[in-house]
C-alpha positions as CSV (number, residue, x, y, z in Angstrom):
1,X,0.0,0.0,0.0
2,X,1.4,3.4,-0.9
3,X,1.5,6.3,1.5
4,X,1.8,8.9,-1.3
5,X,-0.9,11.5,-1.0
6,X,-2.5,12.7,-4.2
7,X,-2.2,16.5,-4.2
8,X,-4.1,17.3,-7.4
9,X,-7.3,19.3,-7.0
10,X,-8.6,18.8,-10.5
11,X,-9.2,15.7,-12.7
12,X,-6.5,15.2,-15.3
13,X,-6.9,13.5,-18.6
14,X,-4.1,12.0,-20.7
15,X,-4.6,13.5,-24.1
16,X,-2.0,14.7,-26.6
17,X,-2.8,18.3,-27.6
18,X,-0.4,20.5,-29.6
19,X,1.2,23.3,-27.5
20,X,3.5,26.2,-28.4
21,X,5.3,27.2,-25.3
22,X,7.0,30.6,-25.0
23,X,9.6,30.6,-22.2
24,X,10.4,34.0,-20.8
25,X,13.9,34.3,-19.4
26,X,14.9,37.9,-18.8
27,X,14.4,39.8,-22.1
28,X,14.8,36.6,-24.2
29,X,11.8,34.5,-25.3
30,X,12.4,30.9,-26.5
31,X,9.6,29.1,-28.4
32,X,9.2,25.4,-28.0
33,X,6.7,23.1,-29.7
34,X,5.4,20.1,-27.7
35,X,2.2,18.3,-26.8
36,X,0.5,17.6,-23.6
37,X,1.0,14.4,-21.7
38,X,-2.0,15.3,-19.4
39,X,-4.1,18.3,-18.8
40,X,-6.6,19.7,-16.3
41,X,-8.5,22.9,-15.8
42,X,-5.6,24.4,-13.9
43,X,-2.5,22.9,-15.5
44,X,-0.7,20.4,-17.7
45,X,2.4,18.2,-18.1
46,X,4.5,18.4,-21.2
47,X,7.8,16.9,-22.3
48,X,10.5,19.2,-23.5
49,X,14.2,18.9,-24.2
50,X,15.4,21.4,-21.6
51,X,15.2,22.0,-17.9
52,X,13.2,25.1,-17.0
53,X,13.5,26.7,-13.6
54,X,10.5,26.5,-11.3
55,X,8.4,29.8,-11.3
56,X,9.6,30.7,-14.8
57,X,6.8,32.6,-16.6
58,X,5.5,31.0,-19.8
59,X,2.9,31.7,-22.4
60,X,1.0,28.9,-24.1
61,X,-0.9,28.5,-27.3
62,X,-2.9,25.4,-26.9
63,X,-4.8,24.0,-29.9
64,X,-7.4,21.4,-28.9
65,X,-8.9,19.1,-31.6
66,X,-11.9,20.5,-33.5
67,X,-11.1,24.1,-32.2
68,X,-10.8,26.8,-34.8
69,X,-8.3,29.0,-32.9
70,X,-5.6,28.4,-30.4
71,X,-6.3,29.1,-26.7
72,X,-3.9,31.7,-25.2
73,X,-2.8,31.0,-21.6
74,X,-0.4,32.8,-19.2
75,X,1.2,30.2,-16.9
76,X,4.3,29.3,-14.9
77,X,6.5,26.3,-14.5
78,X,5.9,24.4,-11.3
79,X,8.1,21.3,-12.0
80,X,10.9,20.2,-14.3
81,X,12.2,16.7,-13.8
82,X,14.7,14.7,-16.0
83,X,13.0,11.7,-17.6
84,X,15.2,8.6,-17.0
85,X,16.8,7.3,-20.1
86,X,15.8,10.3,-22.2
87,X,17.3,13.7,-23.1
88,X,14.0,15.3,-22.0
89,X,12.2,16.8,-19.0
90,X,8.7,16.3,-17.7
91,X,7.6,19.9,-17.2
92,X,4.6,20.7,-15.0
93,X,2.8,24.0,-15.8
94,X,0.2,25.8,-13.7
95,X,-2.2,28.0,-15.5
96,X,-2.4,31.6,-14.2
97,X,-4.8,33.2,-16.7
98,X,-6.8,31.9,-19.6
99,X,-7.7,34.7,-22.0
100,X,-11.3,35.6,-21.4
101,X,-12.5,35.0,-25.0
102,X,-10.9,31.5,-24.8
103,X,-12.1,30.4,-21.3
104,X,-15.5,28.9,-22.3
105,X,-14.0,27.1,-25.3
106,X,-11.3,25.6,-23.1
107,X,-13.5,24.6,-20.2
108,X,-16.1,23.1,-22.6
109,X,-13.4,21.1,-24.4
110,X,-12.1,19.7,-21.0
111,X,-15.6,18.8,-19.8
112,X,-16.4,17.0,-23.0
113,X,-13.2,15.0,-22.8
114,X,-13.3,14.2,-19.0
115,X,-17.0,13.3,-19.0
116,X,-16.9,11.8,-22.5
117,X,-20.0,13.8,-23.6
């Protein structure tokens, strides 16, 4: 029996969704293409080829299937851990703000996936 306590407050779903991640480091902005490993209403996990410091601000363009336009999200990195045997890092991202005109589209998409409507 495991004593590990689940800390997630929101249901996550494992679904690959294309993501463009813009990492802000000082005045430089690096753009990285990836896809989600899992996603919830408040965050997601992606795999990228570089370690990013916790609390680094990022901007996301997330393009769910059957969605006309990308969803713009302001976020921050909350975890970056080396994946054993790979030259990549699992990167946990917490959403800070979803653009108001995208919020309903994003939440409807998640509800449809999670509850398989």
